[in-house]
N, CA, C and O atoms as a Tinker XYZ file with bonds, in Angstrom:
   508  protein
     1  N     -5.015000   -7.374000    6.454000    73     2
     2  CA    -4.512000   -6.056000    6.973000    64     1     3
     3  C     -5.292000   -5.787000    8.172000    63     2     4     5
     4  O     -6.475000   -6.096000    8.312000    81     3
     5  N     -4.465000   -5.114000    9.144000    73     3     6
     6  CA    -5.093000   -4.776000   10.362000    64     5     7
     7  C     -6.204000   -3.681000   10.183000    63     6     8     9
     8  O     -6.028000   -2.661000    9.517000    81     7
     9  N     -7.351000   -3.989000   10.835000    73     7    10
    10  CA    -8.504000   -3.065000   10.664000    64     9    11
    11  C     -8.061000   -1.757000   11.360000    63    10    12    13
    12  O     -8.521000   -0.684000   10.968000    81    11
    13  N     -7.220000   -1.815000   12.335000    73    11    14
    14  CA    -6.779000   -0.628000   13.023000    64    13    15
    15  C     -6.058000    0.320000   12.023000    63    14    16    17
    16  O     -6.319000    1.523000   12.015000    81    15
    17  N     -5.182000   -0.213000   11.211000    73    15    18
    18  CA    -4.445000    0.528000   10.186000    64    17    19
    19  C     -5.382000    1.125000    9.107000    63    18    20    21
    20  O     -5.254000    2.262000    8.653000    81    19
    21  N     -6.320000    0.256000    8.752000    73    19    22
    22  CA    -7.468000    0.826000    7.839000    64    21    23
    23  C     -8.197000    1.955000    8.341000    63    22    24    25
    24  O     -8.395000    2.961000    7.659000    81    23
    25  N     -8.613000    1.807000    9.552000    73    23    26
    26  CA    -9.398000    2.892000   10.113000    64    25    27
    27  C     -8.571000    4.144000   10.445000    63    26    28    29
    28  O     -9.105000    5.253000   10.411000    81    27
    29  N     -7.290000    3.988000   10.762000    73    27    30
    30  CA    -6.374000    5.172000   10.807000    64    29    31
    31  C     -6.277000    5.779000    9.532000    63    30    32    33
    32  O     -6.384000    7.003000    9.448000    81    31
    33  N     -6.071000    5.011000    8.429000    73    31    34
    34  CA    -5.979000    5.604000    7.101000    64    33    35
    35  C     -7.255000    6.339000    6.727000    63    34    36    37
    36  O     -7.163000    7.438000    6.181000    81    35
    37  N     -8.352000    5.839000    6.966000    73    35    38
    38  CA    -9.582000    6.556000    6.668000    64    37    39
    39  C     -9.750000    7.620000    7.418000    63    38    40    41
    40  O    -10.204000    8.609000    6.841000    81    39
    41  N     -9.451000    7.724000    8.836000    73    39    42
    42  CA    -9.534000    8.872000    9.669000    64    41    43
    43  C     -8.530000    9.951000    9.195000    63    42    44    45
    44  O     -8.856000   11.137000    9.236000    81    43
    45  N     -7.349000    9.573000    8.760000    73    43    46
    46  CA    -6.418000   10.528000    8.209000    64    45    47
    47  C     -6.913000   11.205000    6.885000    63    46    48    49
    48  O     -6.670000   12.392000    6.666000    81    47
    49  N     -7.543000   10.501000    6.099000    73    47    50
    50  CA    -8.089000   10.936000    4.928000    64    49    51
    51  C     -9.124000   11.987000    5.133000    63    50    52    53
    52  O     -9.130000   13.047000    4.507000    81    51
    53  N    -10.039000   11.635000    6.075000    73    51    54
    54  CA   -11.050000   12.615000    6.561000    64    53    55
    55  C    -10.436000   13.906000    7.145000    63    54    56    57
    56  O    -10.864000   15.015000    6.824000    81    55
    57  N     -9.457000   13.732000    7.980000    73    55    58
    58  CA    -8.830000   14.891000    8.674000    64    57    59
    59  C     -8.131000   15.713000    7.659000    63    58    60    61
    60  O     -8.183000   16.935000    7.797000    81    59
    61  N     -7.482000   15.204000    6.652000    73    59    62
    62  CA    -6.822000   15.900000    5.631000    64    61    63
    63  C     -7.732000   16.643000    4.759000    63    62    64    65
    64  O     -7.440000   17.761000    4.333000    81    63
    65  N     -8.901000   16.005000    4.466000    73    63    66
    66  CA    -9.933000   16.656000    3.572000    64    65    67
    67  C    -10.525000   17.834000    4.439000    63    66    68    69
    68  O    -10.718000   18.921000    3.895000    81    67
    69  N    -10.779000   17.671000    5.599000    73    67    70
    70  CA   -11.322000   18.752000    6.480000    64    69    71
    71  C    -10.356000   19.967000    6.416000    63    70    72    73
    72  O    -10.773000   21.082000    6.103000    81    71
    73  N     -9.095000   19.734000    6.710000    73    71    74
    74  CA    -8.148000   20.784000    6.853000    64    73    75
    75  C     -7.774000   21.382000    5.476000    63    74    76    77
    76  O     -7.743000   22.603000    5.326000    81    75
    77  N     -7.478000   20.486000    4.423000    73    75    78
    78  CA    -7.095000   20.939000    3.179000    64    77    79
    79  C     -8.215000   21.173000    2.160000    63    78    80    81
    80  O     -7.934000   21.811000    1.145000    81    79
    81  N     -9.401000   20.736000    2.332000    73    79    82
    82  CA   -10.575000   20.988000    1.568000    64    81    83
    83  C    -10.795000   19.947000    0.386000    63    82    84    85
    84  O    -11.915000   19.742000   -0.082000    81    83
    85  N     -9.629000   19.294000   -0.071000    73    83    86
    86  CA    -9.661000   18.395000   -1.156000    64    85    87
    87  C     -8.964000   17.075000   -0.867000    63    86    88    89
    88  O     -8.325000   16.930000    0.175000    81    87
    89  N     -9.073000   16.138000   -1.750000    73    87    90
    90  CA    -8.241000   14.871000   -1.577000    64    89    91
    91  C     -7.436000   14.796000   -2.881000    63    90    92    93
    92  O     -7.738000   13.980000   -3.751000    81    91
    93  N     -6.480000   15.592000   -3.004000    73    91    94
    94  CA    -5.600000   15.542000   -4.192000    64    93    95
    95  C     -4.767000   14.365000   -3.994000    63    94    96    97
    96  O     -4.662000   13.821000   -2.895000    81    95
    97  N     -4.139000   13.946000   -5.108000    73    95    98
    98  CA    -3.277000   12.808000   -5.154000    64    97    99
    99  C     -2.188000   12.941000   -4.227000    63    98   100   101
   100  O     -1.870000   11.973000   -3.537000    81    99
   101  N     -1.538000   14.116000   -4.133000    73    99   102
   102  CA    -0.339000   14.244000   -3.227000    64   101   103
   103  C     -0.800000   14.188000   -1.742000    63   102   104   105
   104  O      0.011000   13.772000   -0.915000    81   103
   105  N     -1.955000   14.549000   -1.368000    73   103   106
   106  CA    -2.430000   14.505000   -0.075000    64   105   107
   107  C     -2.750000   12.931000    0.274000    63   106   108   109
   108  O     -2.348000   12.419000    1.319000    81   107
   109  N     -3.431000   12.297000   -0.605000    73   107   110
   110  CA    -3.812000   10.971000   -0.397000    64   109   111
   111  C     -2.519000   10.089000   -0.378000    63   110   112   113
   112  O     -2.421000    9.158000    0.421000    81   111
   113  N     -1.576000   10.383000   -1.225000    73   111   114
   114  CA    -0.398000    9.671000   -1.341000    64   113   115
   115  C      0.243000    9.525000    0.079000    63   114   116   117
   116  O      0.596000    8.418000    0.485000    81   115
   117  N      0.389000   10.684000    0.842000    73   115   118
   118  CA     1.008000   10.614000    2.218000    64   117   119
   119  C      0.324000    9.701000    3.073000    63   118   120   121
   120  O      0.982000    8.852000    3.675000    81   119
   121  N     -1.012000    9.773000    3.213000    73   119   122
   122  CA    -1.764000    8.976000    4.047000    64   121   123
   123  C     -1.610000    7.417000    3.681000    63   122   124   125
   124  O     -1.498000    6.540000    4.538000    81   123
   125  N     -1.618000    7.202000    2.386000    73   123   126
   126  CA    -1.532000    5.761000    1.892000    64   125   127
   127  C     -0.119000    5.257000    2.183000    63   126   128   129
   128  O      0.059000    4.081000    2.502000    81   127
   129  N      0.937000    6.170000    2.074000    73   127   130
   130  CA     2.352000    5.819000    2.332000    64   129   131
   131  C      2.413000    5.357000    3.803000    63   130   132   133
   132  O      3.018000    4.322000    4.086000    81   131
   133  N      1.753000    6.158000    4.814000    73   131   134
   134  CA     1.760000    5.783000    6.082000    64   133   135
   135  C      1.086000    4.339000    6.369000    63   134   136   137
   136  O      1.543000    3.526000    7.173000    81   135
   137  N     -0.023000    4.160000    5.618000    73   135   138
   138  CA    -0.624000    2.840000    5.835000    64   137   139
   139  C      0.316000    1.740000    5.305000    63   138   140   141
   140  O      0.445000    0.726000    5.990000    81   139
   141  N      0.923000    1.846000    4.247000    73   139   142
   142  CA     1.997000    0.890000    3.734000    64   141   143
   143  C      3.060000    0.687000    4.656000    63   142   144   145
   144  O      3.460000   -0.451000    4.899000    81   143
   145  N      3.561000    1.719000    5.199000    73   143   146
   146  CA     4.702000    1.632000    6.144000    64   145   147
   147  C      4.288000    0.910000    7.388000    63   146   148   149
   148  O      5.045000    0.073000    7.878000    81   147
   149  N      3.135000    1.184000    7.922000    73   147   150
   150  CA     2.604000    0.535000    9.087000    64   149   151
   151  C      2.353000   -0.931000    8.909000    63   150   152   153
   152  O      2.716000   -1.727000    9.775000    81   151
   153  N      1.710000   -1.336000    7.754000    73   151   154
   154  CA     1.531000   -2.749000    7.504000    64   153   155
   155  C      2.825000   -3.476000    7.223000    63   154   156   157
   156  O      2.985000   -4.652000    7.548000    81   155
   157  N      3.758000   -2.742000    6.603000    73   155   158
   158  CA     5.146000   -3.374000    6.319000    64   157   159
   159  C      5.814000   -3.662000    7.641000    63   158   160   161
   160  O      6.274000   -4.782000    7.865000    81   159
   161  N      5.880000   -2.700000    8.510000    73   159   162
   162  CA     6.459000   -2.987000    9.775000    64   161   163
   163  C      5.925000   -4.234000   10.507000    63   162   164   165
   164  O      6.681000   -4.974000   11.136000    81   163
   165  N      4.573000   -4.448000   10.403000    73   163   166
   166  CA     3.942000   -5.547000   11.069000    64   165   167
   167  C      4.482000   -6.929000   10.489000    63   166   168   169
   168  O      4.412000   -7.973000   11.137000    81   167
   169  N      5.019000   -6.843000    9.226000    73   167   170
   170  CA     5.398000   -8.085000    8.547000    64   169   171
   171  C      6.925000   -8.045000    8.176000    63   170   172   173
   172  O      7.359000   -8.716000    7.241000    81   171
   173  N      7.642000   -7.314000    8.868000    73   171   174
   174  CA     9.088000   -7.187000    8.735000    64   173   175
   175  C      9.549000   -6.767000    7.254000    63   174   176   177
   176  O     10.514000   -7.263000    6.673000    81   175
   177  N      8.743000   -5.819000    6.763000    73   175   178
   178  CA     8.996000   -5.400000    5.364000    64   177   179
   179  C      9.379000   -3.925000    5.514000    63   178   180   181
   180  O      8.948000   -3.273000    6.465000    81   179
   181  N     10.183000   -3.392000    4.588000    73   179   182
   182  CA    10.604000   -1.952000    4.635000    64   181   183
   183  C     10.053000   -1.284000    3.438000    63   182   184   185
   184  O     10.088000   -1.810000    2.326000    81   183
   185  N      9.539000   -0.107000    3.677000    73   183   186
   186  CA     8.869000    0.657000    2.571000    64   185   187
   187  C     10.028000    1.535000    1.986000    63   186   188   189
   188  O     10.717000    2.215000    2.746000    81   187
   189  N     10.228000    1.521000    0.716000    73   187   190
   190  CA    11.202000    2.318000   -0.047000    64   189   191
   191  C     10.395000    3.208000   -1.067000    63   190   192   193
   192  O      9.795000    2.751000   -2.040000    81   191
   193  N     10.456000    4.497000   -0.727000    73   191   194
   194  CA     9.843000    5.413000   -1.729000    64   193   195
   195  C     10.584000    5.612000   -2.979000    63   194   196   197
   196  O     11.813000    5.547000   -2.986000    81   195
   197  N      9.850000    5.867000   -4.111000    73   195   198
   198  CA    10.462000    6.161000   -5.444000    64   197   199
   199  C     11.374000    4.956000   -5.746000    63   198   200   201
   200  O     12.567000    5.155000   -5.977000    81   199
   201  N     10.851000    3.700000   -5.752000    73   199   202
   202  CA    11.566000    2.575000   -6.003000    64   201   203
   203  C     12.000000    2.337000   -7.453000    63   202   204   205
   204  O     11.096000    2.285000   -8.286000    81   203
   205  N     13.180000    2.196000   -7.835000    73   203   206
   206  CA    13.655000    1.952000   -9.195000    64   205   207
   207  C     13.322000    0.564000   -9.672000    63   206   208   209
   208  O     13.624000   -0.441000   -9.028000    81   207
   209  N     12.634000    0.543000  -10.924000    73   207   210
   210  CA    12.394000   -0.754000  -11.555000    64   209   211
   211  C     13.070000   -0.722000  -12.924000    63   210   212   213
   212  O     13.001000    0.258000  -13.665000    81   211
   213  N     13.742000   -1.869000  -13.226000    73   211   214
   214  CA    14.284000   -2.111000  -14.500000    64   213   215
   215  C     13.401000   -2.974000  -15.287000    63   214   216   217
   216  O     13.083000   -4.097000  -14.895000    81   215
   217  N     12.956000   -2.413000  -16.512000    73   215   218
   218  CA    11.967000   -3.184000  -17.322000    64   217   219
   219  C     12.691000   -4.105000  -18.244000    63   218   220   221
   220  O     13.902000   -3.979000  -18.429000    81   219
   221  N     11.948000   -5.069000  -18.852000    73   219   222
   222  CA    12.486000   -6.000000  -19.837000    64   221   223
   223  C     13.175000   -5.332000  -20.943000    63   222   224   225
   224  O     14.135000   -5.844000  -21.519000    81   223
   225  N     12.614000   -4.022000  -21.282000    73   223   226
   226  CA    13.194000   -3.266000  -22.364000    64   225   227
   227  C     14.322000   -2.324000  -21.973000    63   226   228   229
   228  O     14.744000   -1.429000  -22.705000    81   227
   229  N     14.775000   -2.606000  -20.749000    73   227   230
   230  CA    15.881000   -1.884000  -20.134000    64   229   231
   231  C     15.573000   -0.394000  -19.882000    63   230   232   233
   232  O     16.496000    0.395000  -19.675000    81   231
   233  N     14.243000    0.009000  -19.897000    73   231   234
   234  CA    13.878000    1.324000  -19.537000    64   233   235
   235  C     13.890000    1.287000  -17.951000    63   234   236   237
   236  O     13.533000    0.313000  -17.289000    81   235
   237  N     14.345000    2.469000  -17.448000    73   235   238
   238  CA    14.339000    2.613000  -16.029000    64   237   239
   239  C     13.068000    3.408000  -15.637000    63   238   240   241
   240  O     12.782000    4.459000  -16.212000    81   239
   241  N     12.360000    2.914000  -14.704000    73   239   242
   242  CA    11.208000    3.524000  -14.275000    64   241   243
   243  C     11.144000    3.471000  -12.674000    63   242   244   245
   244  O     11.754000    2.613000  -12.036000    81   243
   245  N     10.367000    4.447000  -12.091000    73   243   246
   246  CA    10.204000    4.525000  -10.708000    64   245   247
   247  C      8.839000    4.398000  -10.364000    63   246   248   249
   248  O      7.978000    5.038000  -10.968000    81   247
   249  N      8.539000    3.514000   -9.314000    73   247   250
   250  CA     7.134000    3.513000   -8.857000    64   249   251
   251  C      7.097000    4.325000   -7.590000    63   250   252   253
   252  O      8.144000    4.685000   -7.053000    81   251
   253  N      5.958000    4.610000   -7.121000    73   251   254
   254  CA     5.950000    5.549000   -5.952000    64   253   255
   255  C      6.504000    4.885000   -4.695000    63   254   256   257
   256  O      6.974000    5.566000   -3.782000    81   255
   257  N      6.447000    3.543000   -4.650000    73   255   258
   258  CA     7.084000    2.840000   -3.438000    64   257   259
   259  C      7.075000    1.450000   -3.639000    63   258   260   261
   260  O      6.441000    0.961000   -4.574000    81   259
   261  N      7.794000    0.691000   -2.755000    73   259   262
   262  CA     7.756000   -0.734000   -2.785000    64   261   263
   263  C      8.123000   -1.143000   -1.372000    63   262   264   265
   264  O      8.870000   -0.504000   -0.632000    81   263
   265  N      7.519000   -2.269000   -1.087000    73   263   266
   266  CA     7.734000   -2.928000    0.200000    64   265   267
   267  C      8.738000   -4.130000   -0.056000    63   266   268   269
   268  O      8.489000   -5.015000   -0.874000    81   267
   269  N      9.851000   -4.090000    0.684000    73   267   270
   270  CA    10.937000   -5.069000    0.313000    64   269   271
   271  C     11.196000   -5.889000    1.665000    63   270   272   273
   272  O     11.020000   -5.389000    2.776000    81   271
   273  N     11.618000   -7.162000    1.460000    73   271   274
   274  CA    12.092000   -8.041000    2.527000    64   273   275
   275  C     13.511000   -7.494000    2.858000    63   274   276   277
   276  O     14.105000   -6.720000    2.107000    81   275
   277  N     13.945000   -7.894000    3.882000    73   275   278
   278  CA    15.403000   -7.510000    4.336000    64   277   279
   279  C     16.483000   -7.982000    3.307000    63   278   280   281
   280  O     17.571000   -7.415000    3.211000    81   279
   281  N     16.120000   -9.042000    2.554000    73   279   282
   282  CA    16.984000   -9.493000    1.520000    64   281   283
   283  C     16.929000   -8.749000    0.245000    63   282   284   285
   284  O     17.503000   -9.181000   -0.755000    81   283
   285  N     16.244000   -7.622000    0.242000    73   283   286
   286  CA    16.030000   -6.731000   -0.843000    64   285   287
   287  C     15.112000   -7.282000   -1.954000    63   286   288   289
   288  O     15.107000   -6.811000   -3.092000    81   287
   289  N     14.369000   -8.263000   -1.572000    73   287   290
   290  CA    13.442000   -8.867000   -2.471000    64   289   291
   291  C     12.098000   -8.087000   -2.399000    63   290   292   293
   292  O     11.559000   -7.920000   -1.305000    81   291
   293  N     11.554000   -7.612000   -3.530000    73   291   294
   294  CA    10.418000   -6.875000   -3.422000    64   293   295
   295  C      9.158000   -7.753000   -3.096000    63   294   296   297
   296  O      8.941000   -8.810000   -3.689000    81   295
   297  N      8.313000   -7.231000   -2.082000    73   295   298
   298  CA     7.050000   -7.940000   -1.760000    64   297   299
   299  C      5.878000   -7.350000   -2.705000    63   298   300   301
   300  O      4.973000   -8.051000   -3.158000    81   299
   301  N      6.011000   -6.052000   -2.925000    73   299   302
   302  CA     5.018000   -5.503000   -3.709000    64   301   303
   303  C      5.332000   -4.089000   -4.098000    63   302   304   305
   304  O      6.169000   -3.458000   -3.454000    81   303
   305  N      4.662000   -3.525000   -5.185000    73   303   306
   306  CA     4.985000   -2.187000   -5.564000    64   305   307
   307  C      3.689000   -1.358000   -5.470000    63   306   308   309
   308  O      2.584000   -1.901000   -5.489000    81   307
   309  N      3.854000   -0.047000   -5.371000    73   307   310
   310  CA     2.817000    0.973000   -5.271000    64   309   311
   311  C      2.931000    2.076000   -6.343000    63   310   312   313
   312  O      3.918000    2.811000   -6.306000    81   311
   313  N      2.058000    2.231000   -7.229000    73   311   314
   314  CA     1.978000    3.303000   -8.127000    64   313   315
   315  C      0.719000    4.033000   -8.032000    63   314   316   317
   316  O     -0.315000    3.426000   -8.310000    81   315
   317  N      0.669000    5.260000   -7.677000    73   315   318
   318  CA    -0.574000    6.038000   -7.492000    64   317   319
   319  C     -1.122000    6.742000   -8.713000    63   318   320   321
   320  O     -2.057000    7.536000   -8.613000    81   319
   321  N     -0.569000    6.468000   -9.814000    73   319   322
   322  CA    -0.939000    7.254000  -11.086000    64   321   323
   323  C     -2.078000    6.519000  -11.856000    63   322   324   325
   324  O     -2.258000    6.776000  -13.047000    81   323
   325  N     -2.804000    5.664000  -11.239000    73   323   326
   326  CA    -3.935000    4.926000  -12.032000    64   325   327
   327  C     -5.058000    6.136000  -12.243000    63   326   328   329
   328  O     -5.625000    6.705000  -11.311000    81   327
   329  N     -5.242000    6.381000  -13.491000    73   327   330
   330  CA    -6.248000    7.440000  -13.753000    64   329   331
   331  C     -7.643000    7.217000  -13.405000    63   330   332   333
   332  O     -8.404000    8.152000  -13.156000    81   331
   333  N     -8.000000    5.964000  -13.383000    73   331   334
   334  CA    -9.470000    5.605000  -12.933000    64   333   335
   335  C     -9.506000    5.939000  -11.366000    63   334   336   337
   336  O    -10.481000    6.556000  -10.937000    81   335
   337  N     -8.640000    5.614000  -10.631000    73   335   338
   338  CA    -8.719000    5.840000   -9.175000    64   337   339
   339  C     -8.558000    7.317000   -8.879000    63   338   340   341
   340  O     -9.220000    7.852000   -7.989000    81   339
   341  N     -7.629000    8.020000   -9.664000    73   339   342
   342  CA    -7.427000    9.533000   -9.413000    64   341   343
   343  C     -8.671000   10.334000   -9.850000    63   342   344   345
   344  O     -9.056000   11.302000   -9.194000    81   343
   345  N     -9.318000    9.896000  -11.016000    73   343   346
   346  CA   -10.454000   10.706000  -11.509000    64   345   347
   347  C    -11.706000   10.494000  -10.621000    63   346   348   349
   348  O    -12.516000   11.398000  -10.418000    81   347
   349  N    -11.813000    9.294000  -10.121000    73   347   350
   350  CA   -13.018000    9.007000   -9.271000    64   349   351
   351  C    -12.865000    9.082000   -7.802000    63   350   352   353
   352  O    -13.843000    8.894000   -7.079000    81   351
   353  N    -11.673000    9.351000   -7.309000    73   351   354
   354  CA   -11.504000    9.314000   -5.909000    64   353   355
   355  C    -12.278000   10.391000   -5.177000    63   354   356   357
   356  O    -12.778000   10.052000   -4.104000    81   355
   357  N    -12.449000   11.593000   -5.575000    73   355   358
   358  CA   -13.252000   12.655000   -4.848000    64   357   359
   359  C    -14.657000   12.319000   -4.944000    63   358   360   361
   360  O    -15.370000   12.738000   -4.032000    81   359
   361  N    -15.214000   11.621000   -5.902000    73   359   362
   362  CA   -16.623000   11.238000   -5.890000    64   361   363
   363  C    -17.039000    9.985000   -5.326000    63   362   364   365
   364  O    -18.227000    9.696000   -5.180000    81   363
   365  N    -15.964000    9.143000   -4.965000    73   363   366
   366  CA   -16.234000    7.811000   -4.386000    64   365   367
   367  C    -16.738000    7.931000   -2.913000    63   366   368   369
   368  O    -16.093000    8.627000   -2.129000    81   367
   369  N    -17.860000    7.283000   -2.508000    73   367   370
   370  CA   -18.346000    7.461000   -1.193000    64   369   371
   371  C    -17.944000    6.161000   -0.326000    63   370   372   373
   372  O    -18.613000    5.128000   -0.288000    81   371
   373  N    -16.873000    6.364000    0.284000    73   371   374
   374  CA   -16.391000    5.233000    1.113000    64   373   375
   375  C    -17.337000    4.698000    2.124000    63   374   376   377
   376  O    -17.321000    3.498000    2.398000    81   375
   377  N    -18.173000    5.539000    2.702000    73   375   378
   378  CA   -19.038000    5.199000    3.724000    64   377   379
   379  C    -20.028000    4.111000    3.185000    63   378   380   381
   380  O    -20.458000    3.235000    3.936000    81   379
   381  N    -20.354000    4.183000    1.959000    73   379   382
   382  CA   -21.346000    3.338000    1.297000    64   381   383
   383  C    -20.794000    1.903000    1.128000    63   382   384   385
   384  O    -21.522000    0.913000    1.061000    81   383
   385  N    -19.422000    1.877000    1.063000    73   383   386
   386  CA   -18.701000    0.517000    0.867000    64   385   387
   387  C    -17.720000    0.105000    1.842000    63   386   388   389
   388  O    -16.966000   -0.848000    1.648000    81   387
   389  N    -17.720000    0.846000    2.940000    73   387   390
   390  CA   -16.709000    0.744000    3.933000    64   389   391
   391  C    -16.473000   -0.673000    4.381000    63   390   392   393
   392  O    -15.323000   -1.110000    4.406000    81   391
   393  N    -17.547000   -1.447000    4.753000    73   391   394
   394  CA   -17.397000   -2.758000    5.327000    64   393   395
   395  C    -16.848000   -3.743000    4.238000    63   394   396   397
   396  O    -16.056000   -4.647000    4.504000    81   395
   397  N    -17.336000   -3.487000    3.003000    73   395   398
   398  CA   -16.845000   -4.294000    1.842000    64   397   399
   399  C    -15.361000   -4.121000    1.504000    63   398   400   401
   400  O    -14.664000   -5.095000    1.218000    81   399
   401  N    -14.890000   -2.877000    1.539000    73   399   402
   402  CA   -13.597000   -2.476000    1.317000    64   401   403
   403  C    -12.700000   -3.082000    2.454000    63   402   404   405
   404  O    -11.618000   -3.592000    2.163000    81   403
   405  N    -13.138000   -3.026000    3.716000    73   403   406
   406  CA   -12.352000   -3.597000    4.766000    64   405   407
   407  C    -12.259000   -5.083000    4.691000    63   406   408   409
   408  O    -11.212000   -5.653000    4.998000    81   407
   409  N    -13.306000   -5.722000    4.298000    73   407   410
   410  CA   -13.312000   -7.205000    4.127000    64   409   411
   411  C    -12.479000   -7.648000    2.961000    63   410   412   413
   412  O    -11.803000   -8.672000    3.058000    81   411
   413  N    -12.492000   -6.876000    1.780000    73   411   414
   414  CA   -11.672000   -7.167000    0.712000    64   413   415
   415  C    -10.131000   -7.004000    1.083000    63   414   416   417
   416  O     -9.315000   -7.881000    0.797000    81   415
   417  N     -9.769000   -5.772000    1.768000    73   415   418
   418  CA    -8.439000   -5.633000    2.141000    64   417   419
   419  C     -7.979000   -6.736000    3.164000    63   418   420   421
   420  O     -6.813000   -7.131000    3.181000    81   419
   421  N     -8.919000   -7.201000    3.990000    73   419   422
   422  CA    -8.508000   -8.324000    4.921000    64   421   423
   423  C     -8.280000   -9.543000    4.116000    63   422   424   425
   424  O     -7.371000  -10.289000    4.479000    81   423
   425  N     -8.985000   -9.853000    3.065000    73   423   426
   426  CA    -8.588000  -11.004000    2.267000    64   425   427
   427  C     -7.349000  -10.957000    1.454000    63   426   428   429
   428  O     -6.669000  -11.958000    1.228000    81   427
   429  N     -7.056000   -9.681000    0.989000    73   427   430
   430  CA    -5.844000   -9.433000    0.199000    64   429   431
   431  C     -4.778000   -9.639000    1.247000    63   430   432   433
   432  O     -3.817000  -10.349000    0.950000    81   431
   433  N     -4.856000   -9.058000    2.507000    73   431   434
   434  CA    -3.759000   -9.108000    3.512000    64   433   435
   435  C     -3.561000  -10.640000    3.838000    63   434   436   437
   436  O     -2.414000  -11.084000    3.895000    81   435
   437  N     -4.559000  -11.387000    4.034000    73   435   438
   438  CA    -4.366000  -12.791000    4.279000    64   437   439
   439  C     -3.528000  -13.413000    3.304000    63   438   440   441
   440  O     -2.567000  -14.078000    3.690000    81   439
   441  N     -3.786000  -13.272000    2.025000    73   439   442
   442  CA    -2.949000  -13.775000    0.938000    64   441   443
   443  C     -1.571000  -13.266000    1.125000    63   442   444   445
   444  O     -0.611000  -14.035000    1.101000    81   443
   445  N     -1.449000  -12.010000    1.309000    73   443   446
   446  CA    -0.089000  -11.443000    1.446000    64   445   447
   447  C      0.691000  -12.007000    2.590000    63   446   448   449
   448  O      1.894000  -12.238000    2.464000    81   447
   449  N      0.003000  -12.252000    3.771000    73   447   450
   450  CA     0.716000  -12.686000    5.015000    64   449   451
   451  C      1.168000  -14.106000    4.678000    63   450   452   453
   452  O      2.277000  -14.515000    5.023000    81   451
   453  N      0.263000  -14.877000    3.975000    73   451   454
   454  CA     0.721000  -16.290000    3.623000    64   453   455
   455  C      1.987000  -16.254000    2.725000    63   454   456   457
   456  O      2.903000  -17.065000    2.860000    81   455
   457  N      1.982000  -15.268000    1.804000    73   455   458
   458  CA     3.141000  -15.120000    0.809000    64   457   459
   459  C      4.309000  -14.885000    1.672000    63   458   460   461
   460  O      5.345000  -15.516000    1.463000    81   459
   461  N      4.220000  -13.972000    2.683000    73   459   462
   462  CA     5.375000  -13.574000    3.531000    64   461   463
   463  C      5.854000  -14.965000    4.200000    63   462   464   465
   464  O      7.042000  -15.286000    4.199000    81   463
   465  N      4.922000  -15.701000    4.726000    73   463   466
   466  CA     5.309000  -17.001000    5.453000    64   465   467
   467  C      6.026000  -17.964000    4.415000    63   466   468   469
   468  O      7.011000  -18.614000    4.764000    81   467
   469  N      5.561000  -18.031000    3.264000    73   467   470
   470  CA     6.228000  -18.932000    2.374000    64   469   471
   471  C      7.626000  -18.462000    2.034000    63   470   472   473
   472  O      8.544000  -19.276000    1.925000    81   471
   473  N      7.819000  -17.049000    1.849000    73   471   474
   474  CA     9.094000  -16.582000    1.546000    64   473   475
   475  C     10.068000  -16.776000    2.672000    63   474   476   477
   476  O     11.265000  -16.964000    2.458000    81   475
   477  N      9.528000  -16.728000    3.908000    73   475   478
   478  CA    10.268000  -16.961000    5.139000    64   477   479
   479  C     10.734000  -18.393000    5.247000    63   478   480   481
   480  O     11.861000  -18.692000    5.643000    81   479
   481  N      9.777000  -19.299000    4.863000    73   479   482
   482  CA    10.097000  -20.703000    4.886000    64   481   483
   483  C     11.140000  -21.044000    3.871000    63   482   484   485
   484  O     12.009000  -21.888000    4.095000    81   483
   485  N     11.041000  -20.363000    2.726000    73   483   486
   486  CA    12.171000  -20.505000    1.668000    64   485   487
   487  C     13.496000  -20.044000    2.094000    63   486   488   489
   488  O     14.531000  -20.668000    1.864000    81   487
   489  N     13.422000  -18.835000    2.775000    73   487   490
   490  CA    14.593000  -18.312000    3.243000    64   489   491
   491  C     15.401000  -19.178000    4.312000    63   490   492   493
   492  O     16.628000  -19.272000    4.346000    81   491
   493  N     14.488000  -19.801000    5.192000    73   491   494
   494  CA    15.136000  -20.691000    6.230000    64   493   495
   495  C     15.512000  -21.978000    5.588000    63   494   496   497
   496  O     16.465000  -22.588000    6.074000    81   495
   497  N     14.870000  -22.487000    4.527000    73   495   498
   498  CA    15.371000  -23.615000    3.823000    64   497   499
   499  C     16.686000  -23.415000    3.112000    63   498   500   501
   500  O     17.507000  -24.320000    2.966000    81   499
   501  N     16.832000  -22.246000    2.701000    73   499   502
   502  CA    18.100000  -21.874000    1.918000    64   501   503
   503  C     19.343000  -21.835000    2.862000    63   502   504   505
   504  O     20.474000  -21.936000    2.388000    81   503
   505  N     19.134000  -21.693000    4.150000    73   503   506
   506  CA    20.120000  -21.655000    5.053000    64   505   507
   507  C     20.694000  -22.948000    5.284000    63   506   508
   508  O     21.615000  -23.079000    6.090000    81   507
C-alpha cells in the first residue's frame, strides 16, 4: 500500500480527532473508506459501500464495503464491527507502532498487488 495513502489516513484521523474530540467508529469509518477507495483506484478496483453477501445458509448480510474488479469479482471485504478493534481503538497508540504498522500494510499490499496481477493474467488468458 502506498505510504502516502497511509500517511493521509493517519493525518485524517488526527484531524478528525482534533475537531471532533473522539474517534468513534462512524468517524474512523469515513477516513478508512477514503483509504480503501484511494488504494482501489490505484489497482483498478471499485469500492462498493454496504456490499451484499449471500452466505451458504442463504442469509443475506451486508459488509461495510467491498473492493471489486470490473468483472464484479470481489477482491476483498471490509467490516468495521470487530469488537476488539472498536474497544481498543481509542487507547491504541499508533505513534508507538507506526513504522511496524506501515511495514505490515506494505507486506499485505504486496500480496494484494500480486493477487491483482494473477487475476489480470487469468482474465487475459480467458479472452
